[in-house]
C-alpha positions in Angstrom: -18.8 59.0 21.3 -18.8 62.1 23.3 -15.7 63.4 25.1 -17.5 63.7 28.4 -17.8 59.9 28.7 -15.3 58.3 31.1 -14.3 54.6 30.6 -14.9 52.6 33.8 -13.1 49.2 34.2 -15.4 46.3 34.8 -14.7 44.8 38.3 -14.4 41.2 39.2 -17.7 41.4 41.0 -19.5 41.6 37.7 -20.3 37.9 37.1 -22.6 38.0 34.1 -20.8 36.6 31.0 -22.0 39.6 28.9 -19.6 41.9 30.8 -16.7 40.3 28.9 -18.2 41.6 25.6 -19.0 45.2 26.4 -17.3 48.4 27.8 -18.8 50.5 30.6 -18.7 54.3 30.5 -19.9 57.0 32.9 -21.6 60.1 31.8 -21.8 62.1 35.0 -23.7 59.8 37.3 -25.3 57.8 34.4 -23.8 54.5 33.3 -23.7 53.6 29.6 -22.6 50.3 28.0 -20.9 49.9 24.5 -20.8 46.6 22.5 -17.2 45.8 21.6 -18.2 44.2 18.3 -20.4 46.8 16.6 -19.8 49.8 18.8 -23.5 50.4 19.6 -24.0 52.4 22.9 -26.8 51.6 25.3 -27.9 54.4 27.6 -30.2 52.2 29.6 -31.4 48.7 30.2 -28.2 47.4 31.9 -26.4 44.3 31.1 -29.6 42.4 30.3 -30.2 44.6 27.2 -26.6 44.1 26.1 -27.1 40.4 26.4 -30.3 40.5 24.3 -28.3 42.6 21.7 -25.5 40.0 21.6 -27.9 37.0 21.5 -29.8 38.4 18.6 -33.0 38.0 20.6 -36.0 40.2 19.8 -36.8 42.5 22.7 -35.6 46.0 23.7 -32.4 45.9 21.7 -31.4 45.6 18.1 -29.3 42.5 17.1 -25.5 42.7 16.8 -24.5 41.7 13.3 -20.8 41.3 14.1 -20.8 39.2 17.3 -18.9 35.9 17.1 -21.2 32.9 16.7 -19.9 31.2 19.8 -20.6 34.4 21.9 -24.1 34.7 20.4 -24.8 31.1 21.4 -23.4 31.7 25.0 -25.7 34.7 25.4 -28.7 32.8 24.1 -28.0 30.0 26.7 -27.6 32.6 29.4 -30.9 34.2 28.6 -32.6 30.8 28.6 -31.1 30.2 32.0 -32.5 33.4 33.4 -36.0 32.3 32.2 -35.4 28.9 33.9 -34.4 30.6 37.2 -37.5 32.8 37.1 -39.7 29.7 36.5 -38.1 27.9 39.5 -38.5 30.9 41.7 -42.2 31.2 40.7 -42.8 27.5 41.4 -41.1 27.9 44.8 -43.2 30.9 45.6 -46.4 28.9 44.7 -45.2 26.1 47.0 -44.7 28.7 49.8 -48.2 30.1 49.1 -49.8 26.7 49.3 -47.9 26.0 52.5 -49.0 29.3 54.1 -52.6 28.4 53.4 -52.3 25.4 55.8 -53.4 26.1 59.4 -50.9 27.2 62.1 -51.4 23.9 64.0 -50.3 21.9 60.9 -47.2 24.0 60.5 -46.2 23.5 64.2 -46.8 19.8 63.9 -44.6 19.5 60.8 -41.8 21.5 62.3 -42.0 19.5 65.6 -41.9 16.3 63.6 -38.9 17.5 61.7 -37.0 18.3 64.8 -37.7 14.9 66.4 -36.7 12.9 63.4 -33.2 13.5 62.0 -33.7 10.9 59.3 -36.0 13.1 57.4 -33.0 15.4 56.6 -34.5 18.6 58.0 -33.4 20.2 61.3 -33.2 23.6 62.9 -29.9 24.4 61.0 -31.6 23.7 57.7 -33.7 26.9 58.0 -30.5 28.9 57.3 -29.6 27.1 54.1 -29.9 29.4 51.1 -32.0 27.1 49.0 -32.6 29.6 46.1 -28.8 30.1 45.8 -28.5 26.3 45.4 -31.1 26.4 42.7 -29.1 29.2 41.0 -26.1 27.0 41.1 -28.0 24.2 39.3 -29.3 26.6 36.7 -25.7 27.8 36.0 -25.3 24.6 33.9 -27.6 26.4 31.4 -26.7 30.0 32.0 -24.1 32.1 33.9 -25.0 34.0 37.1 -26.8 37.3 36.6 -25.0 40.6 37.3 -23.7 41.0 40.8 -23.3 44.2 42.8 -25.3 46.3 45.3 -28.7 45.3 44.1 -28.1 41.7 45.0 -27.8 42.2 48.7 -31.5 42.7 49.2 -32.2 39.6 47.1 -30.0 37.5 49.4 -32.0 38.5 52.5 -35.2 37.8 50.7 -34.0 34.4 49.6 -33.1 33.5 53.2 -36.4 34.6 54.4 -38.1 32.4 51.8 -36.1 29.4 52.9 -37.3 29.6 56.5 -40.9 29.4 55.4 -40.3 26.8 52.7 -38.1 24.4 54.6 -40.9 21.9 55.2 -41.9 21.6 51.6 -38.5 21.6 49.9 -35.8 19.0 50.7 -32.5 21.0 50.5 -30.4 17.9 50.7 -32.1 16.6 47.6 -31.5 20.0 45.9 -27.9 20.0 46.9 -27.4 16.4 45.7 -29.1 17.3 42.4 -26.8 20.3 42.0 -23.7 18.3 42.9 -24.7 15.5 40.5 -25.2 18.0 37.7 -21.8 19.6 38.4 -20.1 16.2 38.6 -21.8 15.2 35.4 -20.3 18.2 33.6 -16.9 17.4 35.1 -17.1 13.8 34.1 -18.1 14.8 30.6 -14.8 16.7 30.2 -13.0 13.8 31.7 -14.6 11.5 29.1 -13.6 13.8 26.3 -10.0 13.9 27.5 -9.9 10.1 27.8 -11.2 9.7 24.2 -8.7 12.3 23.0 -5.7 10.5 24.7 -6.8 7.2 23.1 -7.0 8.8 19.6 -3.7 10.6 20.0 -1.9 7.5 21.3 -3.1 5.1 18.6 -2.8 7.6 15.8 -6.4 7.3 14.6 -7.4 10.3 12.4 -9.4 12.7 14.4 -12.3 12.8 11.9 -13.0 9.3 13.1 -15.4 10.9 15.6 -17.6 11.8 12.6 -18.5 8.2 12.2 -22.2 7.5 12.7 -21.1 4.7 15.0 -19.1 6.8 17.4 -22.0 8.3 19.5 -23.8 5.0 19.7 -20.6 3.4 21.1 -20.4 6.2 23.8 -24.1 5.7 24.7 -23.7 1.9 24.9 -20.7 2.2 27.3 -22.5 4.8 29.4 -25.6 2.7 29.6 -23.7 -0.1 31.5 -22.7 2.2 34.4 -19.4 1.7 36.2 -17.0 -1.2 35.8 -17.3 -1.7 32.0 -14.4 -3.6 30.6 -13.4 -3.0 27.0 -12.9 -5.8 24.5 -9.5 -7.5 24.3 -7.3 -7.7 21.2 -8.3 -11.3 20.7 -12.0 -10.5 21.2 -11.8 -8.0 18.4 -10.0 -10.5 16.1 -12.4 -13.3 16.9 -16.0 -13.2 17.9 -16.5 -9.5 17.5 -15.2 -9.5 13.9 -17.2 -12.6 13.2 -20.4 -11.0 14.4 -19.7 -7.9 12.4 -19.2 -9.9 9.3 -22.6 -11.6 9.8 -24.3 -8.3 10.5 -23.0 -6.8 7.3 -23.9 -9.9 5.3 -27.5 -9.8 6.6 -27.7 -6.2 5.5 -26.3 -7.0 2.1 -28.8 -9.8 1.6 -31.5 -7.2 1.5 -29.7 -5.4 -1.4 -28.9 -8.6 -3.4 -32.5 -9.7 -3.1 -33.6 -6.6 -5.1 -31.1 -7.1 -8.0 -33.5 -9.3 -10.0 -36.1 -6.4 -10.1 -33.9 -3.3 -10.2 -30.7 -4.6 -11.7 -27.4 -3.4 -10.5 -24.1 -1.7 -11.6 -20.6 -3.0 -11.1 -18.3 -0.1 -10.1 -14.5 -0.6 -10.7 -12.4 1.8 -8.7 -8.7 1.8 -9.2 -6.0 3.5 -7.1 -2.3 3.4 -6.2 -1.3 2.8 -2.6 1.4 4.7 -0.8 3.8 1.8 -1.5 3.1 2.1 -5.2 0.9 -0.9 -5.6 -2.2 -0.8 -7.8 -5.5 -2.1 -6.5 -9.1 -2.2 -7.8 -12.1 -2.3 -5.5 -15.4 -3.7 -6.8 -18.5 -2.0 -5.5 -22.0 -3.1 -6.5 -24.6 -0.4 -6.7 -28.4 -0.7 -6.6 -31.1 1.6 -5.7 -31.7 -0.5 -2.5 -28.2 -0.1 -1.3 -24.5 -0.2 -2.2 -22.1 -2.9 -1.2 -18.4 -3.5 -1.3 -17.6 -6.9 -2.9 -13.8 -7.3 -2.8 -10.5 -5.8 -3.7 -7.8 -7.1 -6.1 -4.1 -6.4 -6.4 -3.7 -5.8 -10.1 0.0 -4.8 -10.1 0.8 -7.8 -12.3 -2.3 -7.3 -14.5 -2.1 -3.6 -15.2 -0.4 -3.9 -18.6 -2.4 -7.0 -19.7 -5.6 -6.2 -21.5 -6.6 -9.9 -21.5 -6.1 -10.2 -17.7 -8.2 -7.1 -17.0 -11.0 -8.3 -19.2 -10.9 -11.7 -17.5 -11.1 -10.0 -14.1 -14.1 -7.9 -15.1 -15.8 -11.0 -16.6 -15.2 -13.0 -13.4 -16.9 -10.3 -11.3 -19.9 -10.0 -13.6 -20.4 -13.7 -13.4 -20.1 -13.6 -9.7 -22.8 -11.0 -9.4 -24.9 -12.6 -12.1 -25.1 -11.6 -15.7 -28.9 -11.3 -15.5 -28.5 -8.7 -12.7 -25.8 -6.5 -14.2 -26.8 -3.7 -16.5 -23.5 -1.9 -16.7 -19.9 -1.9 -15.6 -18.5 1.6 -14.8 -14.8 2.3 -14.9 -12.5 5.2 -15.6 -11.8 6.3 -19.2 -8.3 5.0 -19.6 -7.6 3.1 -22.8 -7.2 -0.3 -21.2 -10.6 0.0 -19.5 -12.2 1.2 -22.7 -10.8 -1.9 -24.5 -11.7 -4.2 -21.7 -15.2 -2.7 -21.5 -15.9 -3.2 -25.2 -14.8 -6.8 -25.0 -17.0 -7.3 -22.0 -20.0 -5.9 -23.9 -19.3 -8.3 -26.8 -19.0 -11.2 -24.4 -22.2 -10.3 -22.6 -24.5 -8.4 -25.1 -26.9 -7.3 -22.2 -24.1 -5.5 -20.3 -23.1 -2.0 -21.0 -19.7 -0.4 -20.4 -20.0 3.1 -19.0 -17.2 5.6 -18.3 -17.4 7.4 -15.0 -19.6 10.5 -15.4 -18.1 12.3 -12.4 -14.7 12.1 -13.9 -16.0 13.6 -17.2 -17.6 16.5 -15.4 -14.5 17.1 -13.3 -12.4 17.3 -16.5 -14.9 19.9 -17.8 -14.3 22.0 -14.7 -10.6 21.6 -15.0 -10.6 22.7 -18.7 -12.7 25.8 -17.8 -10.3 26.7 -15.0 -7.4 26.7 -17.5 -9.0 29.4 -19.6 -6.8 32.5 -19.2 -9.4 34.9 -17.8 -10.8 32.3 -15.4 -7.4 31.2 -14.2 -6.5 34.9 -13.5 -9.6 35.4 -11.3 -9.1 32.1 -9.5 -5.5 33.2 -8.6 -6.7 36.5 -7.2 -9.3 34.7 -5.1 -6.7 32.2 -3.9 -4.5 35.2 -2.8 -7.2 36.4 -0.6 -7.9 32.9 0.9 -4.2 32.1 1.5 -3.6 35.3 3.3 -6.6 34.8 5.6 -5.9 31.1 6.3 -2.3 31.7 7.3 -2.8 34.5 9.8 -4.6 33.5 13.0 -5.9 37.0 13.8 -7.2 37.6 10.3 -8.8 34.1 10.2 -10.6 34.8 13.4 -11.7 38.2 12.2 -13.0 36.8 8.9 -15.0 34.1 10.7 -16.5 36.7 13.0 -17.6 38.9 10.1 -19.0 35.9 8.2 -20.8 34.4 11.3 -18.7 31.3 11.2 -19.0 30.6 7.4 -15.7 29.6 5.9 -14.2 31.1 2.7 -13.3 27.7 1.4 -16.1 25.4 0.4 -15.0 21.8 0.2 -15.8 19.8 -2.9 -15.2 16.2 -3.9 -12.3 17.3 -6.3 -9.9 20.1 -6.5 -11.7 21.6 -9.5 -15.0 21.4 -7.8 -13.5 23.1 -4.7 -12.1 25.9 -6.9 -15.5 26.9 -8.2 -17.5 26.2 -5.1 -15.1 28.4 -3.2 -15.4 31.2 -5.8 -19.2 31.0 -5.4 -18.9 31.0 -1.6 -16.8 34.1 -1.8 -19.3 35.9 -4.0 -22.1 35.0 -1.4 -20.1 36.6 1.5 -18.4 39.4 -0.4 -20.3 42.1 1.6 -19.1 40.6 4.8 -15.5 40.6 3.6 -15.9 44.2 2.4 -17.3 45.1 5.9 -14.3 43.5 7.4 -11.6 45.3 5.4 -13.3 48.7 6.0 -13.7 48.2 9.8 -11.8 49.9 12.5 -10.6 46.5 13.7 -8.9 45.9 10.3 -7.4 49.3 10.1 -5.8 48.9 13.5 -4.4 45.4 12.6 -0.7 45.3 11.6 -1.7 42.9 8.7 -3.6 45.7 7.0 -0.3 47.6 6.5 1.6 44.7 4.9 2.0 44.6 1.1 -0.1 41.5 0.8 -2.7 43.1 3.0 -3.0 46.0 0.5 -3.3 43.5 -2.4 -6.2 41.7 -0.5 -8.0 44.9 0.2 -7.7 46.0 -3.4 -9.2 42.7 -4.6 -12.0 42.7 -2.1 -12.8 46.4 -2.8 -12.7 45.9 -6.6 -16.3 45.7 -8.1 -14.9 44.5 -11.4 -13.3 41.5 -9.6 -16.6 40.6 -7.9 -18.6 40.9 -11.2 -16.2 38.6 -12.9 -16.4 36.1 -10.0 -20.2 36.2 -10.1 -20.2 35.5 -13.9 -17.9 32.5 -13.5 -20.0 31.2 -10.7 -23.1 31.4 -12.8 -21.5 29.7 -15.7 -20.2 26.7 -13.8 -23.0 26.3 -11.2 -25.0 23.9 -13.4 -21.9 21.8 -13.8 -21.4 21.7 -10.1 -25.0 20.7 -9.7 -24.4 18.0 -12.3 -21.4 16.7 -10.4 -23.5 16.5 -7.2 -26.3 14.7 -9.1 -24.1 12.0 -10.5 -22.6 11.3 -7.1 -25.9 11.6 -5.2 -27.0 9.0 -2.7 -30.4 10.6 -2.6 -31.6 9.3 -6.0 -30.2 7.1 -8.8 -28.7 9.5 -11.3 -29.4 7.9 -14.7 -32.8 9.5 -15.1 -31.4 13.0 -14.6 -28.0 13.3 -16.2 -29.1 14.1 -19.7 -31.3 16.9 -18.4 -28.6 18.3 -16.3 -26.1 18.5 -19.2 -28.9 20.2 -21.2 -29.4 22.8 -18.4 -25.6 23.5 -18.2 -25.4 24.3 -21.9 -28.7 26.3 -21.7 -27.4 28.4 -18.8 -24.1 29.2 -20.6 -26.0 30.2 -23.7 -28.3 32.6 -21.8 -25.3 34.1 -20.0 -23.1 34.8 -23.0 -25.8 35.0 -25.8 -23.2 35.3 -28.6 -22.6 31.9 -30.2 -18.9 32.7 -30.6 -18.6 33.2 -26.8 -20.7 30.3 -25.5 -19.4 27.8 -28.1 -16.0 27.8 -26.3 -17.7 26.3 -23.3 -20.0 24.0 -25.3 -17.0 22.6 -27.0 -15.4 21.8 -23.6 -18.6 20.0 -22.5 -19.0 18.1 -25.7 -15.4 17.0 -25.8 -15.5 15.6 -22.3 -19.0 14.2 -22.6 -18.4 12.6 -25.9 -18.4 9.0 -24.6 -21.7 9.5 -22.7 -23.6 11.8 -25.1 -25.3 8.9 -26.9 -24.9 6.3 -24.3 -28.2 4.3 -24.4 -28.7 4.2 -20.7 -28.2 7.9 -20.3 -30.6 8.8 -23.2 -33.2 6.2 -22.1 -33.0 7.6 -18.5 -34.1 11.0 -19.8 -36.8 9.5 -22.1 -38.3 7.4 -19.4 -38.3 10.2 -16.7 -41.9 11.3 -17.0 -41.2 14.8 -15.6 -38.8 15.5 -18.4 -40.5 13.5 -21.2 -43.9 15.1 -20.9 -42.5 18.7 -20.6 -40.6 18.4 -23.9 -42.5 20.0 -26.8 -42.8 18.8 -30.4 -40.5 16.2 -31.9 -37.4 17.2 -30.0 -37.0 13.8 -28.4 -37.6 11.7 -31.5 -33.9 11.2 -32.1 -33.6 10.0 -28.5 -36.2 7.4 -29.1 -33.9 5.7 -31.6 -31.3 5.4 -28.8 -33.9 4.0 -26.5 -34.6 1.3 -29.1 -30.8 0.5 -29.0 -31.3 0.0 -25.2 -34.3 -2.3 -25.7 -32.4 -4.5 -28.2 -29.5 -4.8 -25.8 -31.4 -5.3 -22.5 -34.4 -7.3 -23.8 -32.9 -10.2 -25.9 -36.3 -11.9 -26.5 -37.8 -10.5 -29.9 -41.3 -11.1 -28.7 -40.8 -9.2 -25.5 -39.1 -6.4 -27.5 -42.2 -6.0 -29.7 -44.3 -5.8 -26.5 -42.1 -3.1 -25.0 -42.2 -1.0 -28.3 -46.0 -1.3 -28.3 -46.2 -0.2 -24.7 -44.0 2.8 -25.5 -46.8 4.1 -27.7 -49.1 4.2 -24.6 -46.4 6.0 -22.7 -45.9 8.5 -25.5 -49.6 9.3 -25.8 -50.3 9.4 -22.0 -52.9 6.6 -22.4 -54.5 4.6 -19.7 -53.2 5.1 -16.2 -50.4 7.3 -17.5 -53.0 10.0 -18.2 -54.7 10.0 -14.8 -54.7 13.3 -13.0 -52.9 11.8 -10.0 -50.3 10.3 -12.4 -49.7 13.7 -13.9 -49.4 15.3 -10.5 -47.0 12.6 -9.4 -44.6 13.1 -12.3 -42.5 15.6 -10.4 -43.1 14.3 -6.9 -42.4 10.5 -7.1 -39.0 9.1 -8.1 -39.2 8.0 -11.7 -38.9 4.3 -10.9 -41.6 4.6 -8.3 -43.8 6.4 -10.7 -43.5 3.6 -13.2 -44.3 0.9 -10.6 -47.3 2.9 -9.4 -48.9 3.9 -12.7 -47.4 1.5 -15.3 -49.6 -1.5 -14.5 -50.9 -1.6 -18.1 -47.4 -1.8 -19.5 -45.7 -4.6 -17.5 -42.8 -5.1 -19.9 -42.0 -1.5 -20.2 -42.3 -1.1 -16.5 -39.7 -3.8 -15.9 -37.3 -2.1 -18.3 -37.9 1.4 -17.1 -37.4 0.3 -13.4 -34.1 -1.3 -14.1 -32.7 1.6 -16.1 -33.9 4.4 -13.7 -32.5 2.5 -10.7 -28.8 2.9 -11.9 -26.0 5.3 -11.1 -23.5 6.6 -13.6 -20.4 7.3 -11.5 -17.9 5.5 -9.4 -17.9 5.4 -5.6 -14.4 5.3 -4.3 -13.5 2.7 -1.7 -12.3 3.6 1.7 -8.6 3.8 0.8 -7.2 5.0 4.0 -7.3 3.1 7.3 -8.2 -0.1 5.5 -5.5 -2.9 5.4 -5.6 -3.6 1.7 -1.9 -4.0 1.4 -1.5 -6.1 4.5 -4.3 -8.4 3.2 -2.6 -9.0 -0.1 0.9 -9.3 1.4 -0.1 -11.8 4.1 1.1 -15.3 3.2 -0.8 -17.1 6.0 -4.1 -18.2 4.5 -6.0 -18.0 7.8 -4.8 -14.5 8.6 -5.4 -13.4 5.0 -9.0 -14.4 5.2 -9.4 -12.6 8.5 -8.0 -9.4 7.0 -10.2 -9.9 3.9 -13.3 -10.0 6.2 -12.0 -6.9 8.1 -11.7 -5.0 4.8 -15.2 -6.3 3.8 -16.7 -5.0 7.1 -14.9 -1.7 7.1 -15.8 -0.7 3.5 -19.5 -1.8 3.8 -19.9 0.1 7.1 -18.3 3.1 5.4 -20.7 2.9 2.5 -23.6 2.6 4.8 -22.9 6.0 6.4 -22.2 7.9 3.2 -25.4 10.0 3.5 -24.7 11.0 7.1 -21.0 11.8 6.2 -22.1 14.1 3.4 -24.2 16.0 5.8 -21.2 16.7 8.0 -19.2 18.2 5.1 -20.2 21.8 6.2 -18.5 21.3 9.5 -15.1 20.2 8.3 -12.2 22.6 8.8 -10.6 23.5 5.4 -7.1 23.7 7.0 -7.2 20.2 8.4 -4.7 17.8 7.1 -7.4 15.3 6.0 -8.5 17.8 3.3 -5.2 19.3 2.3 -5.0 17.4 -1.1 -8.2 19.1 -2.2 -7.8 22.6 -0.8 -4.0 23.2 -0.8 -4.2 25.9 -3.5 -6.4 27.9 -1.1 -4.9 27.4 2.3 -1.1 26.7 1.9 0.9 29.9 2.2 3.8 30.8 0.0 7.3 31.6 1.4 5.9 35.1 2.0 4.3 33.8 5.2 7.2 31.8 6.6 8.5 34.8 8.6 5.2 35.3 10.3 5.6 32.7 13.0 3.6 34.7 15.5 0.6 34.2 13.2 0.7 30.4 13.4 -0.7 29.9 17.0 -3.5 27.4 16.3 -4.7 27.6 19.9 -6.0 31.1 19.3 -8.0 30.2 16.2 -11.8 29.9 16.5 -13.2 26.8 14.9 -15.5 27.0 11.9 -19.2 26.6 12.7 -20.5 25.5 9.4 -23.3 28.0 9.8 -25.3 28.2 6.6 -27.8 30.8 7.7 -25.8 33.5 5.9 -25.8 31.4 2.7 -29.6 30.8 2.7 -31.3 27.4 2.3 -29.7 25.0 -0.1 -31.5 24.4 -3.4 -32.4 20.8 -4.3 -30.2 19.9 -7.3 -32.8 17.6 -8.8 -35.7 20.0 -8.4 -33.6 22.8 -9.9 -33.5 21.0 -13.2 -37.1 22.1 -13.7 -39.0 21.1 -16.9 -39.1 22.1 -20.5 -36.4 21.1 -23.0 -37.2 22.9 -26.3 -33.9 24.4 -27.5 -33.3 22.6 -30.7 -29.7 23.9 -30.9 -28.8 22.1 -27.7 -30.4 18.9 -28.8 -28.7 19.1 -32.2 -25.3 19.4 -30.5 -26.2 16.4 -28.3 -27.0 14.2 -31.3 -24.3 15.2 -33.8 -22.4 12.3 -35.2 -20.9 10.4 -32.2 -20.9 6.7 -32.5 -22.9 4.8 -30.0 -20.9 4.0 -26.9 -20.9 0.6 -25.4 -23.7 -0.9 -27.7 
């Protein structure tokens, strides 16, 4: 910037919100404006051009790439408000024009009538009301007032002149009332928010309770009743409200249970230890039509008894219906392995399946322990911990990344590690821009030892190359983890293909067998119990998109496993023979399977839907395929917090125990019903919130190094994360990313080597 420029302070008369985000200079008699974020100088165009620059709006100015997201949004709203004001002025001018076209006698008659009738709300004093100013006040709900100053004086006179002519066609009382109502509405909104906040703070309800899909409908229901709404009493909640909620949930569940005969279902057994050290299991029933919580059991006295655990599983299977249950999914602890095998012996048509999500998480954990991977993760965590423990640096980072956070929350600690590493690779250029900016150089944090370490890492190309390699290696495993836990599609038809893709990606990245075999061994070791599981293999075989894209005889060894599945799930020998015969039609693409629309639908319809649509000529195989392809392969955790499991099992009064049991039943099923919406909100969670600390602590908890920096802990100055994904691009569909074509014999050979059938 030239030395002949003189900085001029912005006066309080400058009302436009953009003045807070620029500096004004004088070059002789000429005024120039400078953006405080990117330093760009505007030699003309005034504050409106700066506003377009900050809003990222196409026009006469280039977009600012470093403006804070909240500022960008404010500028966009302000520009929209200017357009709104112009439209209102134009409409008012049209009304004036229409009025002036009326004869002089009509105008006199109207004015005389107004003066004689006070009830109409117009009198001689009304002619002096600045109606357009009132309209501006109303539009301020959408945008701040435009720049003030000398130029506005003429506008004021013009507006008053307009009012005198327009007084008979515009009711200023109505306009004022409308403006006041809008302002009051905005004030009431803040009042409502404070009231909600006080309630949550007083009761101690976790603040993420507002993410419930039932929160906004509750607000709208209250607002729809107007004033004087009385909330339910304690006894109302414990009596008729809970009773009605139980009935509502049971009605929804009836829809799920009615489909079990066709699609089958899976019993999910989730075990956890409470804060008081008690061990519980929750039983959840999964089907493609919906997931339901059945009940919880205190197994503190059964935990060391294999017989008792087996009897408990047996009791639940019989409660759900042996004909409906295809599998029981548990963790991989020895006592569950033993109980699962006994259950399969007692009920030959029921599989025991270890949780696939847990197996994948252990793969990621093993990879993170490799020396070179661990070293890179620690360097990345150093960067993250530094930024999340200094308010100024955190704000700076979020500005340069347009609200995208460093930490990407996963479902487990290991998933979070690698998702965050991938996130950092995606925003590395933004981080590099930050640590080379003038703002960073002037910051005292840049001169601290840890600041130098962070800059060295962010500026090190070798560090980023290694991070990118790790991200590419584990990305298919992260995709696999999302697939097995997806609420979008039943996972059984996709798991085998996803494991294949993971091994294929690692092989392509590392090329040398000595290098990629390290990772293959990790995958095979953790996947051992599922590699030849009949349901998993049959899911791949019966998924038409995968089956018909596999060349040659690669899938012949899988067919043998499918026969195991048929023998277990179809006990009638005659029906078995029919199924095997119909498999021949499927294999050859005969009949409806070979229709052009069936071929097109292989990668557009869900596998089970494809079978029901085009499998009419093979009714026995369709029934089997539909049941297999409608299953999950992972546990769904119960809602462990905020649910009175312990109180329910400790209560000795049988009436109150049943009431608490119904409360647990309602809470968990409502929670399961909103799982899809809850996953969508994941991008907007704050990584440093206490609710997520168990997963992200390695990335956000500062070491003793930061304990002296108390001035950096002012949370009130920290900008919230926006969850903006524009910088990261559109997310890729995990299922579609699996693609087609499975012709690497080496991968298939590794998948079929010597493991004994599991659960058969």
